[in-house]
mmCIF file of the N, C-alpha and C atoms, coordinates in Angstrom:
data_MODEL
# 
_entry.id   MODEL 
# 
loop_
_atom_site.group_PDB 
_atom_site.id 
_atom_site.type_symbol 
_atom_site.label_atom_id 
_atom_site.label_alt_id 
_atom_site.label_comp_id 
_atom_site.label_asym_id 
_atom_site.label_entity_id 
_atom_site.label_seq_id 
_atom_site.pdbx_PDB_ins_code 
_atom_site.Cartn_x 
_atom_site.Cartn_y 
_atom_site.Cartn_z 
_atom_site.occupancy 
_atom_site.B_iso_or_equiv 
_atom_site.pdbx_formal_charge 
_atom_site.auth_seq_id 
_atom_site.auth_comp_id 
_atom_site.auth_asym_id 
_atom_site.auth_atom_id 
_atom_site.pdbx_PDB_model_num 
ATOM 1   N N  . MET A 1 1  ? 0.881  -1.226 -0.043  1.00 0.00 ? 1  MET A N  1 
ATOM 2   C CA . MET A 1 1  ? 0.082  -0.005 0.060   1.00 0.00 ? 1  MET A CA 1 
ATOM 3   C C  . MET A 1 1  ? 0.872  1.312  0.102   1.00 0.00 ? 1  MET A C  1 
ATOM 4   N N  . LEU A 1 2  ? 1.791  1.240  0.892   1.00 0.00 ? 2  LEU A N  1 
ATOM 5   C CA . LEU A 1 2  ? 2.837  2.424  0.809   1.00 0.00 ? 2  LEU A CA 1 
ATOM 6   C C  . LEU A 1 2  ? 3.481  2.604  -0.452  1.00 0.00 ? 2  LEU A C  1 
ATOM 7   N N  . LYS A 1 3  ? 3.859  1.462  -1.115  1.00 0.00 ? 3  LYS A N  1 
ATOM 8   C CA . LYS A 1 3  ? 4.544  1.593  -2.430  1.00 0.00 ? 3  LYS A CA 1 
ATOM 9   C C  . LYS A 1 3  ? 3.673  2.252  -3.484  1.00 0.00 ? 3  LYS A C  1 
ATOM 10  N N  . TYR A 1 4  ? 2.427  1.942  -3.552  1.00 0.00 ? 4  TYR A N  1 
ATOM 11  C CA . TYR A 1 4  ? 1.336  2.546  -4.398  1.00 0.00 ? 4  TYR A CA 1 
ATOM 12  C C  . TYR A 1 4  ? 1.303  3.952  -4.115  1.00 0.00 ? 4  TYR A C  1 
ATOM 13  N N  . TRP A 1 5  ? 1.054  4.307  -2.843  1.00 0.00 ? 5  TRP A N  1 
ATOM 14  C CA . TRP A 1 5  ? 0.937  5.665  -2.407  1.00 0.00 ? 5  TRP A CA 1 
ATOM 15  C C  . TRP A 1 5  ? 2.129  6.481  -2.838  1.00 0.00 ? 5  TRP A C  1 
ATOM 16  N N  . TRP A 1 6  ? 3.389  5.931  -2.794  1.00 0.00 ? 6  TRP A N  1 
ATOM 17  C CA . TRP A 1 6  ? 4.613  6.685  -3.212  1.00 0.00 ? 6  TRP A CA 1 
ATOM 18  C C  . TRP A 1 6  ? 4.544  6.874  -4.721  1.00 0.00 ? 6  TRP A C  1 
ATOM 19  N N  . LEU A 1 7  ? 4.183  5.819  -5.542  1.00 0.00 ? 7  LEU A N  1 
ATOM 20  C CA . LEU A 1 7  ? 4.157  5.857  -6.913  1.00 0.00 ? 7  LEU A CA 1 
ATOM 21  C C  . LEU A 1 7  ? 3.135  6.888  -7.419  1.00 0.00 ? 7  LEU A C  1 
ATOM 22  N N  . VAL A 1 8  ? 1.977  7.020  -6.721  1.00 0.00 ? 8  VAL A N  1 
ATOM 23  C CA . VAL A 1 8  ? 1.100  8.024  -7.087  1.00 0.00 ? 8  VAL A CA 1 
ATOM 24  C C  . VAL A 1 8  ? 1.582  9.466  -6.836  1.00 0.00 ? 8  VAL A C  1 
ATOM 25  N N  . LYS A 1 9  ? 2.073  9.591  -5.663  1.00 0.00 ? 9  LYS A N  1 
ATOM 26  C CA . LYS A 1 9  ? 2.688  10.852 -5.400  1.00 0.00 ? 9  LYS A CA 1 
ATOM 27  C C  . LYS A 1 9  ? 3.875  11.369 -6.241  1.00 0.00 ? 9  LYS A C  1 
ATOM 28  N N  . LYS A 1 10 ? 4.615  10.512 -6.650  1.00 0.00 ? 10 LYS A N  1 
ATOM 29  C CA . LYS A 1 10 ? 5.761  10.627 -7.504  1.00 0.00 ? 10 LYS A CA 1 
ATOM 30  C C  . LYS A 1 10 ? 5.253  11.141 -8.868  1.00 0.00 ? 10 LYS A C  1 
ATOM 31  N N  . ASP A 1 11 ? 4.192  10.386 -9.364  1.00 0.00 ? 11 ASP A N  1 
ATOM 32  C CA . ASP A 1 11 ? 3.617  10.763 -10.702 1.00 0.00 ? 11 ASP A CA 1 
ATOM 33  C C  . ASP A 1 11 ? 2.938  11.996 -10.677 1.00 0.00 ? 11 ASP A C  1 
ATOM 34  N N  . LYS A 1 12 ? 2.414  12.448 -9.552  1.00 0.00 ? 12 LYS A N  1 
ATOM 35  C CA . LYS A 1 12 ? 1.722  13.728 -9.508  1.00 0.00 ? 12 LYS A CA 1 
ATOM 36  C C  . LYS A 1 12 ? 2.633  14.946 -9.437  1.00 0.00 ? 12 LYS A C  1 
ATOM 37  N N  . LEU A 1 13 ? 3.860  14.657 -8.772  1.00 0.00 ? 13 LEU A N  1 
ATOM 38  C CA . LEU A 1 13 ? 4.950  15.595 -8.633  1.00 0.00 ? 13 LEU A CA 1 
ATOM 39  C C  . LEU A 1 13 ? 5.588  15.825 -9.973  1.00 0.00 ? 13 LEU A C  1 
ATOM 40  N N  . GLN A 1 14 ? 5.798  14.725 -10.749 1.00 0.00 ? 14 GLN A N  1 
ATOM 41  C CA . GLN A 1 14 ? 6.382  14.783 -11.985 1.00 0.00 ? 14 GLN A CA 1 
ATOM 42  C C  . GLN A 1 14 ? 5.450  15.626 -13.017 1.00 0.00 ? 14 GLN A C  1 
ATOM 43  N N  . MET A 1 15 ? 4.226  15.396 -12.970 1.00 0.00 ? 15 MET A N  1 
ATOM 44  C CA . MET A 1 15 ? 3.223  16.076 -13.758 1.00 0.00 ? 15 MET A CA 1 
ATOM 45  C C  . MET A 1 15 ? 3.171  17.454 -13.318 1.00 0.00 ? 15 MET A C  1 
ATOM 46  N N  . TRP A 1 16 ? 3.323  17.906 -12.125 1.00 0.00 ? 16 TRP A N  1 
ATOM 47  C CA . TRP A 1 16 ? 3.229  19.228 -11.616 1.00 0.00 ? 16 TRP A CA 1 
ATOM 48  C C  . TRP A 1 16 ? 4.502  19.966 -12.289 1.00 0.00 ? 16 TRP A C  1 
ATOM 49  N N  . PHE A 1 17 ? 5.632  19.376 -12.205 1.00 0.00 ? 17 PHE A N  1 
ATOM 50  C CA . PHE A 1 17 ? 6.750  20.015 -12.799 1.00 0.00 ? 17 PHE A CA 1 
ATOM 51  C C  . PHE A 1 17 ? 6.639  20.169 -14.237 1.00 0.00 ? 17 PHE A C  1 
ATOM 52  N N  . ALA A 1 18 ? 6.192  19.090 -14.935 1.00 0.00 ? 18 ALA A N  1 
ATOM 53  C CA . ALA A 1 18 ? 6.128  19.065 -16.372 1.00 0.00 ? 18 ALA A CA 1 
ATOM 54  C C  . ALA A 1 18 ? 5.107  20.122 -16.937 1.00 0.00 ? 18 ALA A C  1 
ATOM 55  N N  . TRP A 1 19 ? 4.083  20.377 -16.229 1.00 0.00 ? 19 TRP A N  1 
ATOM 56  C CA . TRP A 1 19 ? 3.043  21.375 -16.696 1.00 0.00 ? 19 TRP A CA 1 
ATOM 57  C C  . TRP A 1 19 ? 3.595  22.692 -16.605 1.00 0.00 ? 19 TRP A C  1 
ATOM 58  N N  . ARG A 1 20 ? 4.590  22.890 -15.752 1.00 0.00 ? 20 ARG A N  1 
ATOM 59  C CA . ARG A 1 20 ? 5.021  24.283 -15.477 1.00 0.00 ? 20 ARG A CA 1 
ATOM 60  C C  . ARG A 1 20 ? 6.420  24.588 -16.169 1.00 0.00 ? 20 ARG A C  1 
ATOM 61  N N  . LEU A 1 21 ? 6.955  23.655 -17.113 1.00 0.00 ? 21 LEU A N  1 
ATOM 62  C CA . LEU A 1 21 ? 8.118  23.900 -17.827 1.00 0.00 ? 21 LEU A CA 1 
ATOM 63  C C  . LEU A 1 21 ? 7.685  24.928 -18.892 1.00 0.00 ? 21 LEU A C  1 
ATOM 64  N N  . PRO A 1 22 ? 8.746  25.785 -19.228 1.00 0.00 ? 22 PRO A N  1 
ATOM 65  C CA . PRO A 1 22 ? 8.602  26.817 -20.323 1.00 0.00 ? 22 PRO A CA 1 
ATOM 66  C C  . PRO A 1 22 ? 8.213  25.993 -21.739 1.00 0.00 ? 22 PRO A C  1 
ATOM 67  N N  . LYS A 1 23 ? 7.356  26.587 -22.470 1.00 0.00 ? 23 LYS A N  1 
ATOM 68  C CA . LYS A 1 23 ? 6.917  25.897 -23.751 1.00 0.00 ? 23 LYS A CA 1 
ATOM 69  C C  . LYS A 1 23 ? 8.091  25.775 -24.556 1.00 0.00 ? 23 LYS A C  1 
ATOM 70  N N  . TRP A 1 24 ? 9.174  26.786 -24.698 1.00 0.00 ? 24 TRP A N  1 
ATOM 71  C CA . TRP A 1 24 ? 10.332 26.682 -25.499 1.00 0.00 ? 24 TRP A CA 1 
ATOM 72  C C  . TRP A 1 24 ? 11.188 25.506 -25.176 1.00 0.00 ? 24 TRP A C  1 
ATOM 73  N N  . LEU A 1 25 ? 11.137 25.099 -23.909 1.00 0.00 ? 25 LEU A N  1 
ATOM 74  C CA . LEU A 1 25 ? 11.982 23.941 -23.422 1.00 0.00 ? 25 LEU A CA 1 
ATOM 75  C C  . LEU A 1 25 ? 11.314 22.750 -23.919 1.00 0.00 ? 25 LEU A C  1 
ATOM 76  N N  . VAL A 1 26 ? 9.979  22.580 -23.653 1.00 0.00 ? 26 VAL A N  1 
ATOM 77  C CA . VAL A 1 26 ? 9.262  21.409 -24.075 1.00 0.00 ? 26 VAL A CA 1 
ATOM 78  C C  . VAL A 1 26 ? 9.371  21.224 -25.521 1.00 0.00 ? 26 VAL A C  1 
ATOM 79  N N  . LYS A 1 27 ? 9.231  22.248 -26.392 1.00 0.00 ? 27 LYS A N  1 
ATOM 80  C CA . LYS A 1 27 ? 9.346  22.138 -27.926 1.00 0.00 ? 27 LYS A CA 1 
ATOM 81  C C  . LYS A 1 27 ? 10.820 21.655 -28.225 1.00 0.00 ? 27 LYS A C  1 
ATOM 82  N N  . TRP A 1 28 ? 11.849 22.279 -27.601 1.00 0.00 ? 28 TRP A N  1 
ATOM 83  C CA . TRP A 1 28 ? 13.254 21.852 -27.810 1.00 0.00 ? 28 TRP A CA 1 
ATOM 84  C C  . TRP A 1 28 ? 13.448 20.267 -27.534 1.00 0.00 ? 28 TRP A C  1 
ATOM 85  N N  . ALA A 1 29 ? 12.858 19.852 -26.388 1.00 0.00 ? 29 ALA A N  1 
ATOM 86  C CA . ALA A 1 29 ? 12.986 18.538 -25.963 1.00 0.00 ? 29 ALA A CA 1 
ATOM 87  C C  . ALA A 1 29 ? 12.310 17.581 -27.010 1.00 0.00 ? 29 ALA A C  1 
ATOM 88  N N  . ALA A 1 30 ? 11.146 17.927 -27.533 1.00 0.00 ? 30 ALA A N  1 
ATOM 89  C CA . ALA A 1 30 ? 10.452 17.124 -28.566 1.00 0.00 ? 30 ALA A CA 1 
ATOM 90  C C  . ALA A 1 30 ? 11.206 17.180 -29.813 1.00 0.00 ? 30 ALA A C  1 
ATOM 91  N N  . ILE A 1 31 ? 11.788 18.158 -30.176 1.00 0.00 ? 31 ILE A N  1 
ATOM 92  C CA . ILE A 1 31 ? 12.523 18.212 -31.429 1.00 0.00 ? 31 ILE A CA 1 
ATOM 93  C C  . ILE A 1 31 ? 13.823 17.359 -31.229 1.00 0.00 ? 31 ILE A C  1 
ATOM 94  N N  . ARG A 1 32 ? 14.406 17.437 -30.126 1.00 0.00 ? 32 ARG A N  1 
ATOM 95  C CA . ARG A 1 32 ? 15.542 16.519 -29.858 1.00 0.00 ? 32 ARG A CA 1 
ATOM 96  C C  . ARG A 1 32 ? 15.196 15.105 -29.931 1.00 0.00 ? 32 ARG A C  1 
ATOM 97  N N  . LEU A 1 33 ? 14.046 14.683 -29.288 1.00 0.00 ? 33 LEU A N  1 
ATOM 98  C CA . LEU A 1 33 ? 13.583 13.408 -29.256 1.00 0.00 ? 33 LEU A CA 1 
ATOM 99  C C  . LEU A 1 33 ? 13.345 12.794 -30.723 1.00 0.00 ? 33 LEU A C  1 
ATOM 100 N N  . MET A 1 34 ? 12.743 13.680 -31.604 1.00 0.00 ? 34 MET A N  1 
ATOM 101 C CA . MET A 1 34 ? 12.433 13.245 -32.951 1.00 0.00 ? 34 MET A CA 1 
ATOM 102 C C  . MET A 1 34 ? 13.689 13.167 -33.831 1.00 0.00 ? 34 MET A C  1 
ATOM 103 N N  . ALA A 1 35 ? 14.738 13.960 -33.475 1.00 0.00 ? 35 ALA A N  1 
ATOM 104 C CA . ALA A 1 35 ? 15.953 13.976 -34.179 1.00 0.00 ? 35 ALA A CA 1 
ATOM 105 C C  . ALA A 1 35 ? 16.696 12.854 -33.854 1.00 0.00 ? 35 ALA A C  1 
ATOM 106 N N  . HIS A 1 36 ? 16.727 12.356 -32.567 1.00 0.00 ? 36 HIS A N  1 
ATOM 107 C CA . HIS A 1 36 ? 17.346 11.155 -32.138 1.00 0.00 ? 36 HIS A CA 1 
ATOM 108 C C  . HIS A 1 36 ? 16.633 9.850  -32.847 1.00 0.00 ? 36 HIS A C  1 
ATOM 109 N N  . ALA A 1 37 ? 15.379 9.889  -32.823 1.00 0.00 ? 37 ALA A N  1 
ATOM 110 C CA . ALA A 1 37 ? 14.731 8.775  -33.424 1.00 0.00 ? 37 ALA A CA 1 
ATOM 111 C C  . ALA A 1 37 ? 14.719 8.561  -34.849 1.00 0.00 ? 37 ALA A C  1 
ATOM 112 N N  . THR A 1 38 ? 15.331 9.621  -35.600 1.00 0.00 ? 38 THR A N  1 
ATOM 113 C CA . THR A 1 38 ? 15.496 9.398  -37.053 1.00 0.00 ? 38 THR A CA 1 
ATOM 114 C C  . THR A 1 38 ? 16.873 9.551  -37.562 1.00 0.00 ? 38 THR A C  1 
ATOM 115 N N  . THR A 1 39 ? 17.883 9.306  -36.636 1.00 0.00 ? 39 THR A N  1 
ATOM 116 C CA . THR A 1 39 ? 19.313 9.336  -37.141 1.00 0.00 ? 39 THR A CA 1 
ATOM 117 C C  . THR A 1 39 ? 19.953 8.060  -36.733 1.00 0.00 ? 39 THR A C  1 
ATOM 118 N N  . GLY A 1 40 ? 21.185 7.879  -37.249 1.00 0.00 ? 40 GLY A N  1 
ATOM 119 C CA . GLY A 1 40 ? 22.028 6.805  -36.929 1.00 0.00 ? 40 GLY A CA 1 
ATOM 120 C C  . GLY A 1 40 ? 21.340 5.513  -37.603 1.00 0.00 ? 40 GLY A C  1 
ATOM 121 N N  . GLU A 1 41 ? 21.212 4.508  -36.689 1.00 0.00 ? 41 GLU A N  1 
ATOM 122 C CA . GLU A 1 41 ? 20.624 3.255  -37.179 1.00 0.00 ? 41 GLU A CA 1 
ATOM 123 C C  . GLU A 1 41 ? 19.270 3.309  -37.780 1.00 0.00 ? 41 GLU A C  1 
ATOM 124 N N  . TYR A 1 42 ? 18.540 4.517  -37.298 1.00 0.00 ? 42 TYR A N  1 
ATOM 125 C CA . TYR A 1 42 ? 17.156 4.646  -37.667 1.00 0.00 ? 42 TYR A CA 1 
ATOM 126 C C  . TYR A 1 42 ? 17.068 5.683  -38.877 1.00 0.00 ? 42 TYR A C  1 
ATOM 127 N N  . SER A 1 43 ? 18.022 5.983  -39.409 1.00 0.00 ? 43 SER A N  1 
ATOM 128 C CA . SER A 1 43 ? 18.092 7.135  -40.479 1.00 0.00 ? 43 SER A CA 1 
ATOM 129 C C  . SER A 1 43 ? 17.166 6.956  -41.723 1.00 0.00 ? 43 SER A C  1 
ATOM 130 N N  . LEU A 1 44 ? 16.671 5.630  -42.007 1.00 0.00 ? 44 LEU A N  1 
ATOM 131 C CA . LEU A 1 44 ? 15.764 5.425  -43.000 1.00 0.00 ? 44 LEU A CA 1 
ATOM 132 C C  . LEU A 1 44 ? 14.362 5.502  -42.615 1.00 0.00 ? 44 LEU A C  1 
ATOM 133 N N  . THR A 1 45 ? 14.095 5.831  -41.293 1.00 0.00 ? 45 THR A N  1 
ATOM 134 C CA . THR A 1 45 ? 12.688 6.097  -40.772 1.00 0.00 ? 45 THR A CA 1 
ATOM 135 C C  . THR A 1 45 ? 11.966 7.225  -41.532 1.00 0.00 ? 45 THR A C  1 
ATOM 136 N N  . SER A 1 46 ? 10.884 7.026  -41.907 1.00 0.00 ? 46 SER A N  1 
ATOM 137 C CA . SER A 1 46 ? 9.978  8.135  -42.369 1.00 0.00 ? 46 SER A CA 1 
ATOM 138 C C  . SER A 1 46 ? 9.375  8.808  -41.254 1.00 0.00 ? 46 SER A C  1 
ATOM 139 N N  . VAL A 1 47 ? 9.719  10.154 -41.149 1.00 0.00 ? 47 VAL A N  1 
ATOM 140 C CA . VAL A 1 47 ? 9.228  10.935 -40.035 1.00 0.00 ? 47 VAL A CA 1 
ATOM 141 C C  . VAL A 1 47 ? 7.710  10.969 -39.852 1.00 0.00 ? 47 VAL A C  1 
ATOM 142 N N  . PRO A 1 48 ? 6.906  11.139 -40.887 1.00 0.00 ? 48 PRO A N  1 
ATOM 143 C CA . PRO A 1 48 ? 5.554  11.043 -40.653 1.00 0.00 ? 48 PRO A CA 1 
ATOM 144 C C  . PRO A 1 48 ? 4.930  9.788  -40.190 1.00 0.00 ? 48 PRO A C  1 
ATOM 145 N N  . GLU A 1 49 ? 5.753  8.651  -40.338 1.00 0.00 ? 49 GLU A N  1 
ATOM 146 C CA . GLU A 1 49 ? 5.240  7.305  -39.988 1.00 0.00 ? 49 GLU A CA 1 
ATOM 147 C C  . GLU A 1 49 ? 5.711  6.954  -38.502 1.00 0.00 ? 49 GLU A C  1 
ATOM 148 N N  . LEU A 1 50 ? 6.636  7.820  -37.893 1.00 0.00 ? 50 LEU A N  1 
ATOM 149 C CA . LEU A 1 50 ? 7.094  7.612  -36.646 1.00 0.00 ? 50 LEU A CA 1 
ATOM 150 C C  . LEU A 1 50 ? 6.088  8.006  -35.632 1.00 0.00 ? 50 LEU A C  1 
ATOM 151 N N  . THR A 1 51 ? 5.774  7.096  -34.639 1.00 0.00 ? 51 THR A N  1 
ATOM 152 C CA . THR A 1 51 ? 4.858  7.421  -33.564 1.00 0.00 ? 51 THR A CA 1 
ATOM 153 C C  . THR A 1 51 ? 5.765  7.962  -32.367 1.00 0.00 ? 51 THR A C  1 
ATOM 154 N N  . ALA A 1 52 ? 5.016  8.651  -31.497 1.00 0.00 ? 52 ALA A N  1 
ATOM 155 C CA . ALA A 1 52 ? 5.727  9.224  -30.282 1.00 0.00 ? 52 ALA A CA 1 
ATOM 156 C C  . ALA A 1 52 ? 6.138  8.052  -29.431 1.00 0.00 ? 52 ALA A C  1 
ATOM 157 N N  . MET A 1 53 ? 5.427  6.960  -29.344 1.00 0.00 ? 53 MET A N  1 
ATOM 158 C CA . MET A 1 53 ? 5.851  5.756  -28.488 1.00 0.00 ? 53 MET A CA 1 
ATOM 159 C C  . MET A 1 53 ? 7.038  5.111  -29.091 1.00 0.00 ? 53 MET A C  1 
ATOM 160 N N  . ASP A 1 54 ? 7.102  5.006  -30.356 1.00 0.00 ? 54 ASP A N  1 
ATOM 161 C CA . ASP A 1 54 ? 8.282  4.400  -30.971 1.00 0.00 ? 54 ASP A CA 1 
ATOM 162 C C  . ASP A 1 54 ? 9.611  5.352  -30.652 1.00 0.00 ? 54 ASP A C  1 
ATOM 163 N N  . ALA A 1 55 ? 9.422  6.622  -30.833 1.00 0.00 ? 55 ALA A N  1 
ATOM 164 C CA . ALA A 1 55 ? 10.544 7.571  -30.607 1.00 0.00 ? 55 ALA A CA 1 
ATOM 165 C C  . ALA A 1 55 ? 10.890 7.440  -29.160 1.00 0.00 ? 55 ALA A C  1 
ATOM 166 N N  . LEU A 1 56 ? 10.073 7.305  -28.198 1.00 0.00 ? 56 LEU A N  1 
ATOM 167 C CA . LEU A 1 56 ? 10.416 7.229  -26.767 1.00 0.00 ? 56 LEU A CA 1 
ATOM 168 C C  . LEU A 1 56 ? 11.061 5.890  -26.595 1.00 0.00 ? 56 LEU A C  1 
ATOM 169 N N  . LYS A 1 57 ? 10.637 4.796  -27.204 1.00 0.00 ? 57 LYS A N  1 
ATOM 170 C CA . LYS A 1 57 ? 11.346 3.459  -27.034 1.00 0.00 ? 57 LYS A CA 1 
ATOM 171 C C  . LYS A 1 57 ? 12.760 3.540  -27.599 1.00 0.00 ? 57 LYS A C  1 
ATOM 172 N N  . ARG A 1 58 ? 12.943 4.146  -28.711 1.00 0.00 ? 58 ARG A N  1 
ATOM 173 C CA . ARG A 1 58 ? 14.216 4.357  -29.144 1.00 0.00 ? 58 ARG A CA 1 
ATOM 174 C C  . ARG A 1 58 ? 15.159 5.179  -28.118 1.00 0.00 ? 58 ARG A C  1 
ATOM 175 N N  . TRP A 1 59 ? 14.587 6.172  -27.572 1.00 0.00 ? 59 TRP A N  1 
ATOM 176 C CA . TRP A 1 59 ? 15.357 7.015  -26.633 1.00 0.00 ? 59 TRP A CA 1 
ATOM 177 C C  . TRP A 1 59 ? 15.655 6.210  -25.348 1.00 0.00 ? 59 TRP A C  1 
ATOM 178 N N  . ASP A 1 60 ? 14.744 5.405  -24.923 1.00 0.00 ? 60 ASP A N  1 
ATOM 179 C CA . ASP A 1 60 ? 15.087 4.541  -23.744 1.00 0.00 ? 60 ASP A CA 1 
ATOM 180 C C  . ASP A 1 60 ? 16.161 3.520  -24.044 1.00 0.00 ? 60 ASP A C  1 
ATOM 181 N N  . THR A 1 61 ? 16.012 2.916  -25.248 1.00 0.00 ? 61 THR A N  1 
ATOM 182 C CA . THR A 1 61 ? 17.030 1.971  -25.670 1.00 0.00 ? 61 THR A CA 1 
ATOM 183 C C  . THR A 1 61 ? 18.409 2.624  -25.800 1.00 0.00 ? 61 THR A C  1 
ATOM 184 N N  . HIS A 1 62 ? 18.494 3.785  -26.232 1.00 0.00 ? 62 HIS A N  1 
ATOM 185 C CA . HIS A 1 62 ? 19.759 4.493  -26.408 1.00 0.00 ? 62 HIS A CA 1 
ATOM 186 C C  . HIS A 1 62 ? 20.356 4.757  -24.974 1.00 0.00 ? 62 HIS A C  1 
ATOM 187 N N  . LEU A 1 63 ? 19.544 4.888  -23.954 1.00 0.00 ? 63 LEU A N  1 
ATOM 188 C CA . LEU A 1 63 ? 20.010 5.269  -22.589 1.00 0.00 ? 63 LEU A CA 1 
ATOM 189 C C  . LEU A 1 63 ? 20.576 4.047  -21.913 1.00 0.00 ? 63 LEU A C  1 
ATOM 190 N N  . LEU A 1 64 ? 20.169 2.863  -22.287 1.00 0.00 ? 64 LEU A N  1 
ATOM 191 C CA . LEU A 1 64 ? 20.672 1.667  -21.621 1.00 0.00 ? 64 LEU A CA 1 
ATOM 192 C C  . LEU A 1 64 ? 22.050 1.336  -21.977 1.00 0.00 ? 64 LEU A C  1 
# 
């Protein structure tokens, strides 16, 4: 029960910060994510066909 409470509080805190970030920073981060997801081994990816979830998976794989 305590673990669930902590996860909920952590999620709410993250969302609180995310909604207060400057728009220019969020835009820059989104562009950076899309650029990463379409370069290197993924350079043949068609940008209009790339989903946000695929881009995030590529980013997570890159960090491991």
